[in-house]
C-alpha positions as CSV (number, residue, x, y, z in Angstrom):
1,M,133.6,59.6,42.8
2,G,129.9,58.8,42.5
3,N,128.0,55.6,43.2
4,N,128.0,54.9,39.5
5,C,131.7,53.9,39.7
6,L,132.2,50.4,38.4
7,T,134.1,48.1,40.8
8,V,135.9,45.1,39.2
9,A,137.4,42.3,41.3
10,L,140.6,40.9,39.7
11,S,142.3,37.6,40.4
12,K,145.8,37.8,41.6
13,G,148.4,35.2,40.5
14,T,148.7,33.6,37.1
15,L,145.5,35.2,35.7
16,L,146.6,38.7,36.4
17,K,148.9,39.3,33.4
18,P,146.4,38.1,30.7
19,T,143.6,40.0,32.5
20,V,145.5,43.3,32.4
21,A,146.2,42.7,28.7
22,L,142.5,42.1,28.2
23,L,141.5,45.3,30.1
24,Q,144.0,47.3,28.0
25,K,142.4,45.9,24.8
26,A,139.0,46.9,26.1
27,N,140.4,50.5,26.5
28,L,140.1,50.4,30.2
29,P,142.8,52.1,32.4
30,V,145.6,49.9,33.6
31,E,148.5,52.3,34.6
32,G,150.2,51.0,37.7
33,L,148.1,47.9,37.8
34,H,150.3,45.0,38.8
35,E,150.7,42.6,41.6
36,D,154.0,44.0,43.0
37,S,152.1,47.1,43.9
38,R,151.2,47.4,47.6
39,N,147.8,48.6,46.7
40,M,144.8,46.4,47.0
41,V,142.5,49.0,45.4
42,F,143.2,50.9,42.2
43,T,140.9,53.9,41.5
44,Y,140.8,55.7,38.1
45,E,138.6,58.7,38.7
46,E,138.4,59.9,35.1
47,S,137.3,56.5,33.9
48,N,134.9,56.0,36.8
49,I,136.4,52.6,37.5
50,K,137.9,50.8,40.5
51,Y,139.8,47.5,40.6
52,I,140.2,45.4,43.7
53,M,143.0,42.8,43.9
54,C,141.7,39.5,45.4
55,R,142.8,36.0,45.8
56,P,141.0,34.1,43.0
57,T,138.9,32.1,45.6
58,D,137.6,35.4,47.0
59,V,136.4,36.9,43.8
60,P,133.0,35.2,43.6
61,A,132.2,36.4,47.2
62,Y,133.0,40.0,46.4
63,V,130.8,39.8,43.4
64,E,127.9,37.9,44.9
65,Y,127.6,40.3,47.8
66,G,128.0,43.4,45.7
67,A,131.3,44.7,47.0
68,A,132.4,44.3,43.4
69,D,130.0,44.8,40.4
70,V,131.9,42.4,38.1
71,G,134.8,40.0,38.5
72,I,137.3,38.0,36.5
73,V,138.0,34.5,37.8
74,G,138.4,30.9,36.7
75,K,135.5,28.6,36.0
76,D,137.0,26.1,38.4
77,V,136.4,28.6,41.3
78,I,132.9,29.4,40.1
79,V,131.9,25.7,39.9
80,E,133.4,24.8,43.3
81,Q,131.8,27.7,45.1
82,G,128.4,27.8,43.4
83,K,127.9,31.4,44.2
84,D,124.8,33.3,43.0
85,V,126.4,35.4,40.2
86,F,125.8,35.8,36.5
87,E,128.5,34.3,34.2
88,M,128.8,36.7,31.3
89,V,131.7,35.9,29.1
90,D,134.1,33.0,28.6
91,L,137.4,34.8,28.2
92,K,139.2,31.7,26.9
93,Y,142.5,32.1,28.7
94,G,143.9,30.4,31.9
95,Y,142.9,27.0,30.5
96,C,143.1,24.1,32.9
97,R,141.1,20.9,33.5
98,F,139.7,19.0,36.4
99,V,141.0,15.5,36.5
100,V,140.9,12.3,38.6
101,A,144.5,11.2,39.0
102,V,145.9,8.0,40.5
103,P,149.4,6.6,41.3
104,A,151.0,5.3,38.1
105,E,150.7,1.7,39.2
106,M,146.9,2.1,39.2
107,K,146.8,3.6,35.6
108,N,144.9,0.6,34.2
109,C,142.2,0.5,36.8
110,S,138.7,1.6,35.8
111,L,136.6,4.2,37.6
112,K,134.4,1.5,39.1
113,D,137.5,0.1,40.9
114,L,137.6,3.4,42.9
115,K,134.4,2.8,44.7
116,Y,134.7,3.4,48.5
117,K,138.2,4.7,48.0
118,R,139.6,7.9,49.4
119,V,140.0,11.0,47.2
120,A,142.1,14.0,48.3
121,T,141.2,17.4,46.8
122,K,140.9,21.2,47.1
123,F,137.6,20.9,45.3
124,P,135.3,18.8,47.4
125,V,132.1,20.0,45.6
126,V,133.4,19.1,42.2
127,A,134.8,15.8,43.4
128,E,131.6,14.8,45.2
129,R,129.4,15.8,42.3
130,Y,131.5,13.9,39.8
131,F,131.6,10.6,41.6
132,R,127.9,10.8,42.5
133,S,127.1,11.4,38.8
134,Q,129.1,8.2,38.1
135,G,127.1,6.3,40.8
136,L,130.2,5.9,42.9
137,Q,130.5,6.4,46.6
138,V,133.9,7.7,47.7
139,D,135.4,9.3,50.8
140,V,136.4,12.9,50.0
141,I,139.2,14.4,52.0
142,T,139.6,18.2,51.7
143,L,143.1,19.5,51.7
144,H,144.4,23.0,51.1
145,G,148.1,22.4,50.1
146,N,150.0,20.0,47.8
147,I,147.4,17.3,47.3
148,E,149.9,15.2,45.2
149,L,151.4,14.3,48.6
150,A,148.2,12.5,49.8
151,P,148.6,9.3,47.6
152,L,152.3,9.2,48.2
153,M,151.8,9.2,52.0
154,G,148.8,6.8,51.9
155,L,146.3,9.4,53.0
156,A,144.3,8.9,49.8
157,D,144.0,6.5,46.9
158,M,143.6,9.2,44.3
159,I,143.2,13.0,43.9
160,V,140.9,15.4,42.1
161,D,142.8,18.5,41.0
162,I,143.2,21.0,38.3
163,V,146.1,20.6,35.9
164,S,147.2,22.7,32.9
165,T,150.3,20.9,31.6
166,G,150.2,17.8,33.8
167,R,153.9,18.2,34.8
168,T,153.2,18.2,38.5
169,L,151.3,14.9,38.2
170,K,154.3,13.3,36.3
171,E,156.8,14.6,38.9
172,N,154.7,12.9,41.6
173,N,154.3,9.6,39.7
174,L,150.6,10.2,39.2
175,V,148.6,9.7,36.0
176,E,145.4,11.2,34.8
177,L,142.7,8.6,34.8
178,V,139.7,10.7,33.6
179,K,139.0,14.3,32.8
180,I,136.0,15.8,34.7
181,M,135.7,19.1,32.9
182,D,137.6,22.0,31.3
183,S,138.0,25.4,32.9
184,T,138.8,28.8,31.5
185,T,138.6,32.4,32.9
186,R,135.2,34.0,33.0
187,L,133.7,37.5,33.5
188,I,131.1,37.3,36.2
189,S,128.6,40.0,37.3
190,N,126.6,40.7,40.4
191,R,122.9,40.2,39.7
192,V,121.7,43.6,41.0
193,S,124.6,45.5,39.5
194,Y,123.8,44.1,36.1
195,R,120.5,45.8,36.3
196,T,121.5,49.0,38.1
197,K,124.7,49.5,36.1
198,Y,123.6,48.0,32.9
199,E,124.9,51.0,30.9
200,Q,128.4,50.3,32.1
201,I,128.4,46.5,32.3
202,Q,126.7,45.6,29.0
203,P,129.2,47.6,26.8
204,L,132.0,45.9,28.7
205,V,130.5,42.5,28.1
206,E,130.1,43.2,24.4
207,K,133.7,44.6,24.1
208,M,135.1,41.5,25.8
209,Q,133.1,39.1,23.6
210,T,134.4,40.9,20.5
211,I,138.0,40.7,21.8
212,V,137.6,37.0,22.6
213,K,136.3,36.4,19.1
214,G,139.4,38.0,17.7
215,G,138.1,41.5,17.3
216,S,136.5,40.5,14.0
217,E,133.5,42.7,14.8
218,G,133.3,46.4,15.1
């Protein structure tokens, strides 16, 4: 397989199913492509394409450093990591939103009341940037697991997290105080690959744009 093989980094987890459906619509090979497979790398010689299965948080690194030419990952990850990649297409699935959430008894407080308070999050960059944009100084605590636990245990006064249905917040007696931004899945590209493999990447971009628009064009 030559150097002109296109390597695509895919996000494992909830995004995988809709991603495989998208690839299929774009007439790309998907046989055997599922998470239960022990393979991390799927090579389709005849189509000159290779997929690598990554944790979503690793996709931007693979693309930035050129180990993958393009990748499919949530906007939430892209914003948090700030990697040097091209964002090509909003694929419109995997919707979620960044929110500031507080314990239910604080639901009537205003954002200004949160000054100097502690916020627990897996997204310190997003959290810092948001509160700074509001002119508020807060203490950001970075956690990797269930951040809903932090307010319950008195570690933090509030959280910044991504929610899709909001069910987890409810279950933990937390309420959404303010929405920071929406997030959906994106197609990203390595900057150099976009030039050197333009003939492969650009048609893929156009195909995906058409699919997202509902296939109304060509």
